[in-house]
N, C-alpha and C positions, 0 to 999 in steps of 0.2 A: 381777611376771610381766607386769602391764600395761606397764611401763616397756621390758621387753625386746621385748615384741611391738609396740611403738609402730613401731620402725625397720622390721619386717617388714610392717606395714600399710602404711606409706609406700611401701615398695618394690613392693608389690602394686599400689597405686593407680597409681604411675608405670608399671609394666609394663602395666597394664591402659590407661592413657591412652595409651601408645605403641602399643599392639596395636590399639586402636580407631582411633587415628590413621592407622595404616598401612591399616587395613580402608578406612577412609573415602577415603584417598587411592587405594587400588586400585580401589574403586567408581567414583571420578571418572575415573580413566584408562581404565577400560573403557567407561563411559558417554560420554566426552568426544567421540567422533566422531559420536554422535548427538544432542549438546546442542541444536543448532538445531532439529532434528526434534522431540525431546522438548519444548522449550520451546513451539514453535508449535503442537504437538499439545494442550498444556495450555491455552493461549489459546483455540484453537478450541474445545476442549470446554466452557470455562468460559462464553464468549460465547453458546455455542449451547445450553447446557444447558436452559434453559426451554423450548425448542422440542422437546428430546428428550423430556422430561418430559411434555409436552402431548401428543405422539404416543403415548407409551406408555400414558398414561391414558385419552386419547380412543379410542385403537383396540384397547385391552386387549392390548397386546403384552408379550411378555417382555424383559428387559433386552437380551439378545443380539439378538432381532429389531429392536428399536428403534435399536440401536446400528448395525446393518447398514444400515438404511433411511437413517439421518442420514449415514454415510459415503457411501451412494449418492447422496443428494440433494447433499451437498457436492462430490462429485466431478463431479456433472453441473453444478452451477452455476460451479464455480471451475476445475476441471481440465480438463474437456473443451474448453471454448472456447480455452484456450491450447494444448492439444495439437494442435487442429485449425489454429491460427494459426501455430504455430512451425515445421511441417516445410518449408513453402515460403517462409520468411522470407528466408533467404539469397539465393535467386534473384531474389525480390521486390525486395530492396534493390539488386542490381546492375541490374535492369531500370529501377528508378526513377532510379539514378544516371545510367544511358545516357540515359534520356529527358530528364532535367533538363538534362544537358550538351548534347544536341542542340538543345533548346529555346532555350538560352542563346546558342547561336552565331548564331542568326538574330534579326532585329529584331522587336519586337513590333508586329502590325499597327495601321495608323493608324486613324483614324475611318472609318466608312463614308460614303458619300455622302449617305444619306438624313438623316444628323445635320444636315448644313449646309442641308437644305431645311426644318428645324423653323422655324416662323415666329418671329421676334423674337430668341429665344435660340440659334438654330442655329449661326450662325457662331461665336459666343463658346464654345458647348459644344463644338464640333469642334476649336477651337483647344485648349481645355483638355485634350480627349482626346490630341490629338497630342503636346501637351507633357508629358503623364504617361506616354505611350507611350514617348517618348524616355527619360525619366527612369527609368522601371521597367527598360528595357532597359540603360541604363547601369549601374544598380544591380545588375541580374543579372549583367552582365559582369564587375562588380567582385567580386562574390561567388562567380562561378564556381569558381575555385581552391579555395574552401573546403568546397564542397559534398561533395567526396570524403571530407573529414575528418569530416563531420557524418554522412554515411550509414554510413562505418565505425563511427562511434559506435553509431548504430542498430542495424547488425548485431551489435555486442557486446551491446547491450541484448537482442536476441532469442536470442542464445545463453544469455545469463543466464537468461531466462524458460524455455528448454528444461531448463537446470540446475534451475530453481527447480521445474519440474513434477516431476522425478525426486524431489527433496528432499520436495516436498509430497505425493508419493504415500507416501513412507515415513511422514511425519506422519500421514497417514490411518489408516495400518496401526496405528500406535500409538493413534491417537485412538479406535480402536474399542474396546480394552481399557480406556481410560479411561472411555468412556461406559458400559461394563459394570459396572466397578468404582469409578464415581465416587463413590457414597456412602461406602464405606469409606475411601477415599483422603481425602474432605473431612473425615471424623471424626478421621483421624490428623492431618491437617495443622491441624485447630482444636486439637487437644491440644497440639501443638508450640507454636503460637502461645500459647496460655494459659500453657506454661512459659516462654516467652521474655517475652511482653508482660504477663502478668498480667491485672489487671481491665481493661485497655484491648484486650484481644484482640478482643472483638466489633467494637468501633467500627473497629479497624485493618482487620479482615476486609471489613467493609461498605464503607469508604473504598477499599481496594484493588480490591475487585471492581468499584465504580462507575467508578474511573479505567480499570481495563482496558476495561471495556464501552464507556465514553464514547471512548476513544482508538480501538479497534478499529472501532466503529461509524462514527465520525467519518472514518476514513481510508477504511475499505471503502466506506462509503456513497457518499463523494464520488468515489472510483475509479470504482464501478460507473455512477454517473450521469453522470459526465464522460465515461467512455467510451462509454457509449450515446448521449450527445448529440453527442459528436465523431464516431462512426461515422454517425449519422443525417445530419449536416451534410455529411459527405464523400461518402456515397452520393447525397444530394440534389444535390450539385455536380456529380458525375461523375467524382469522383476515384478511380482504381483500389484494389483491396483495402481498402474501407472498414472491414471488420471486423478486419482485421490492425492497421491504424493506430488503429483506436479502442480495441483492446487496448492497444497501446503508449502511448496518450494516458491510459488508464485507471491504468497502472502509473506514468506520469509526474506524475500529477495529484497525487500526495503531495508533491511539491516545489512551492515557492513560484511558479515559472514553468514549471510541468510541461506541461499540456495544450496552451499555445501553441506549445510546440516541434514540434508535429505540424500544428495547423491553419494557423499562419502560414506555413511553407514550402509547404504545399499550396495556400494561397491565392496566394501568389507564383507558383508553377508555373501554376496556371489563369490568371493574369493575363498572364504570359509566354508562354503558349501560345496565345493568341488568344481567350481567354475572360475578358476583362476583367470583364464583368457577374458571372459566376459567381465570380470572385475577389472582387469587392468584396462580394458576398452573403456568401460564406464567412467573410470577415473580420469583417463585421459580425455574423454569427451567433455566431462565437467569442467576440467581445466580450461581446455581450449574453446568449446562452443559456449557452455552456460556463463562461465566467468568472464570469458572474452566478450560476450554480449552485453554484460553489466559495464565493462569499461568503455565500450563504444555507444551504446544506445542512451544510457542515462546522462552522460555529459552532453550528447547532442540535443536531447529533448530540453533539459534544464537550461543549457546555454540560450536557447531561443527564448526564454523568459527572464530568469534572474540567476546570478551566479551566487550560489548560497555557499557559505564554508561549510566544510566537512563536519565540524563539531555541531553547527546548529541543525544539521540535517539529522545526525544521530540523536542529538538531545530531543528534537522534534518527534522523531519517531517514538523513542521510549517514552518521553513525558506525555506523548499524546495517546499511546496505549494506555498509560497508568490513569490518565484523566478521563478519556472518552471510551476506553474499550478498544475493540479490534478496529473501528473506524478512525481511531486517533492516529492510526498509521498514516492517514492521508491528512487528517485535520492539523496534527500537530505541525509537521514541516509547513504546512500552507501558512498557519498562524505566525509562526516564527519567521517565514520568509517575508510576509507583509510587513511585520515589526521591523525586520532588519532593513528592508527597503525604504520604509518610510523614515527610518532613524537616519539612513544616509541621505535621504532627500532633506530633512529639515535640519541636519548639521552642516549642509552646504548651501545656505540661503542665497547666496549670491549666484552661483551656478544654475540653482533651481529656477530663480526669478529669471535669469537670462535665457534659459531654455524654454521657459514658459512663454516670454515675449517673443522669441523666434517662432514658436508655434503659432 
């Protein structure tokens, strides 16, 4: 009887496997359009979960109220500035393009007369000023045909920001339920990890969490600081729409040459429009303050989580944008960072097992 029932049991297992596989495929197809929003909501909730728990315990709030408060705070900090900056972006880009083209048609003003009256160094300083004015004017004339292409790319970035705002609103809606049911979800995920990784599950969970927090804090912290510093420098120099340009600089700061793509053209525009001193100030400010912040803040944040190779960070940003759109700036490095960390863990099983036993 057992022999006769064995083929039936095999057939039942095969049928069950096919049914489960079909069910899983159906679930993936249903959730696929929301994959980016789900992934972003999960990363957002995971990185800000300590803040949510602190608010809930400190203010004696229910889970739903604490979740709503976290969503409101996140919307105010991230979504509201983008929503305010994006609507006038297209007209701002066109106005900026017209202003740059009109400025580049005329020569840069030469040195004022009072420069030559400075004792000892006046004539030399005036000659250097006039030579720089001619050089910058010639450079601006050579670059004038390409400003349209650059500004059209900036318009595309602004449209991407608008689309990112809509996707992020959906992610916030999903994140609300993740905040409310975060503890049961974490328990289920931990059980799944134990079934997959066994005794190393705890260590893998800790390492993965540190990687996610390190990458997100590094990227987001650097973007916020560089965006604020860029906006302040542009406002101080008299560049129009400093908040909008600061937001663009913040998003571009995740790239190796991101923020300079904003303040370098702004410095050139100031220099070629008769404000050479402010142009030099903005260029110096950008090199010292904005780029200096990137060299200090990003390593400090990421070092608290995981040390990712430079190549993985760049590929994660570029590949994430191509795969997930604007939110891929965060999702790409996070996914590659998790994969890189887990690969290091699994490629050293002896060390991983020893560390897990010590814990």
